[in-house]
C-alpha positions in Angstrom: -14.9 -45.9 -12.3 -13.4 -42.4 -12.7 -10.5 -43.8 -14.8 -9.6 -40.3 -16.0 -8.9 -39.2 -12.5 -7.3 -42.5 -11.4 -4.9 -42.4 -14.3 -3.7 -38.9 -13.8 0.0 -38.5 -12.8 0.4 -37.7 -9.1 1.4 -34.1 -9.5 -2.0 -33.4 -11.1 -4.1 -35.9 -9.3 -3.0 -35.3 -5.7 -4.1 -31.7 -5.5 -7.6 -32.7 -6.5 -7.7 -35.6 -4.1 -6.4 -33.5 -1.2 -8.8 -30.6 -1.9 -11.7 -33.1 -2.0 -10.5 -34.9 1.2 -10.3 -31.7 3.1 -13.7 -30.4 2.0 -15.5 -33.7 2.7 -13.7 -34.2 6.0 -14.6 -30.7 7.2 -18.1 -30.4 5.9 -19.3 -34.0 5.2 -20.8 -35.2 1.9 -24.0 -33.1 2.0 -22.4 -29.7 2.6 -19.2 -30.1 0.7 -18.8 -27.7 -2.3 -17.4 -28.8 -5.7 -16.7 -25.1 -6.3 -14.4 -25.0 -3.2 -12.8 -28.3 -4.2 -11.9 -27.0 -7.7 -10.6 -23.7 -6.3 -8.5 -25.5 -3.7 -7.1 -27.8 -6.4 -6.2 -24.9 -8.6 -8.4 -26.0 -11.5 -11.6 -24.9 -13.1 -14.8 -26.5 -12.2 -15.3 -27.6 -15.8 -11.9 -29.4 -15.8 -12.8 -31.1 -12.5 -16.0 -32.5 -14.0 -14.0 -33.6 -17.0 -12.3 -36.0 -14.5 -15.3 -36.8 -12.3 -19.0 -37.2 -13.2 -20.5 -35.8 -10.0 -19.9 -35.1 -6.3 -21.2 -38.5 -5.5 -18.8 -40.3 -7.8 -15.9 -38.2 -6.4 -16.9 -39.0 -2.8 -17.2 -42.8 -3.5 -13.9 -42.8 -5.5 -12.2 -41.2 -2.5 -13.7 -43.7 -0.1 -12.4 -46.6 -2.2 -9.1 -45.0 -2.9 -8.4 -44.1 0.7 -9.5 -47.5 2.0 -7.1 -49.2 -0.4 -4.3 -46.8 0.6 -4.8 -47.4 4.3 -5.0 -51.2 3.8 -1.8 -51.3 1.6 0.3 -48.5 3.1 -0.8 -48.7 6.8 -2.4 -51.9 7.9 -0.6 -53.9 5.3 2.8 -52.7 6.6 2.3 -53.1 10.3 4.4 -55.8 11.9 1.8 -57.9 13.7 4.6 -60.0 15.2 5.7 -57.1 17.3 4.5 -57.9 20.9 5.4 -54.7 22.7 2.3 -52.5 22.7 4.2 -49.2 22.7 6.6 -50.3 19.9 3.5 -51.4 17.9 1.9 -47.9 18.6 5.1 -46.1 17.5 5.2 -48.2 14.3 1.6 -47.4 13.7 2.2 -43.6 14.1 5.2 -43.7 11.7 3.1 -45.3 9.0 0.2 -42.9 9.7 2.5 -39.9 9.4 3.9 -41.1 6.1 0.3 -41.3 4.8 -0.6 -37.9 6.3 2.3 -36.2 4.6 0.9 -37.4 1.3 -2.8 -37.0 2.1 -3.2 -34.8 5.2 -7.0 -35.4 5.6 -7.1 -39.1 4.8 -7.9 -40.4 8.3 -10.5 -37.8 9.1 -12.2 -38.5 5.8 -12.3 -42.3 6.2 -13.7 -41.9 9.7 -16.7 -39.8 8.4 -20.1 -41.0 9.4 -21.6 -43.0 6.6 -25.0 -41.3 7.1 -25.8 -38.7 4.4 -28.9 -37.2 3.0 -28.4 -39.1 -0.2 -30.1 -42.5 -0.2 -28.0 -43.5 -3.2 -24.7 -42.7 -1.4 -25.9 -44.5 1.7 -26.6 -47.6 -0.3 -23.2 -47.5 -1.9 -21.5 -47.1 1.4 -23.6 -50.0 2.9 -22.2 -52.3 0.2 -18.7 -51.5 1.5 -19.6 -52.3 5.2 -18.3 -55.8 5.0 -15.0 -54.6 3.7 -14.5 -52.0 6.4 -11.0 -51.5 7.9 -10.1 -53.3 11.0 -10.3 -51.0 14.0 -7.2 -49.6 15.6 -8.1 -51.4 18.8 -8.2 -54.7 17.1 -4.9 -54.3 15.2 -3.0 -52.7 18.0 -4.1 -54.6 21.2 -5.2 -58.1 20.4 -1.7 -59.7 20.5 0.7 -58.0 23.0 3.2 -59.2 25.6 1.1 -58.8 28.7 4.1 -60.0 31.0 5.6 -56.5 30.7 2.7 -54.8 32.5 2.8 -54.1 36.2 1.5 -57.2 38.1 -1.1 -55.2 40.1 -2.8 -53.9 37.0 -5.9 -55.1 35.3 -4.3 -55.5 31.9 -7.5 -55.2 29.8 -8.4 -51.9 31.5 -4.7 -50.8 31.1 -4.9 -51.5 27.4 -8.1 -49.5 27.1 -6.5 -46.5 28.9 -3.6 -46.7 26.4 -6.1 -46.9 23.5 -7.8 -43.7 24.8 -4.4 -42.0 25.1 -3.7 -43.0 21.6 -6.9 -41.5 20.3 -6.1 -38.3 22.2 -2.7 -37.9 20.6 -4.2 -38.6 17.2 -6.8 -35.9 17.8 -4.0 -33.5 18.9 -2.2 -34.1 15.6 -5.3 -33.6 13.5 -6.2 -30.4 15.4 -2.7 -29.0 14.7 -3.2 -29.8 11.1 -6.4 -27.8 11.0 -4.5 -24.7 12.0 -1.2 -25.2 10.1 -0.3 -25.3 6.4 0.8 -28.8 5.4 4.1 -27.6 4.2 4.8 -26.0 7.6 4.0 -29.1 9.8 7.0 -30.2 11.7 6.8 -34.0 11.6 10.1 -34.4 13.4 8.6 -32.4 16.3 5.5 -34.5 16.2 7.5 -37.7 16.4 9.7 -36.4 19.2 6.5 -35.5 21.1 5.1 -39.0 20.4 8.3 -40.6 21.8 8.0 -38.5 24.9 4.4 -39.6 25.6 5.2 -43.3 24.9 8.1 -43.1 27.4 5.8 -41.7 30.0 3.2 -44.4 29.3 5.8 -47.1 29.7 6.7 -45.7 33.2 3.0 -45.8 34.2 2.1 -49.3 32.8 5.3 -51.4 32.6 7.2 -53.0 35.4 
């Protein structure tokens, strides 16, 4: 499917993918505009439809492409043998930041609601339900060294609180992205902020 787009070299393909990811992530499938995608990508609408057959095909191609990228370059690289919950979180963020630098809207896109006004698109997304990515909670929190937690804590509730803090920090990064040009994002600053938050969480939850 969409072999013309898939086989493009990265310098030509990535602007199209990033423009489409941003438009779909911000507006959803139904309200996304192919005119905006073409303009953001710096190509004519005619050339874009030389690479893709329709908005539906582009959306489903992106879903499959992003799922594969996250599986291979995020979930596939996480060291599940790491037992320290905060080290595992830090590792997770480093991998996410590497992906975000390449495709800034990838995680917002993949977390889109599957419900659209197109029955055809909904059916195609349903076929992919059984292959959905593992949740962050499952990959991050199932196997951790619970002996490091303060003895008076309910560890399961503590892990849930850490999970919510993790979501909050991710939302903060995404909100910053919405108001900053990708080239101007300071990833070193983001990582320094992350390390600061993780240090504070260690003080709260660890012995």
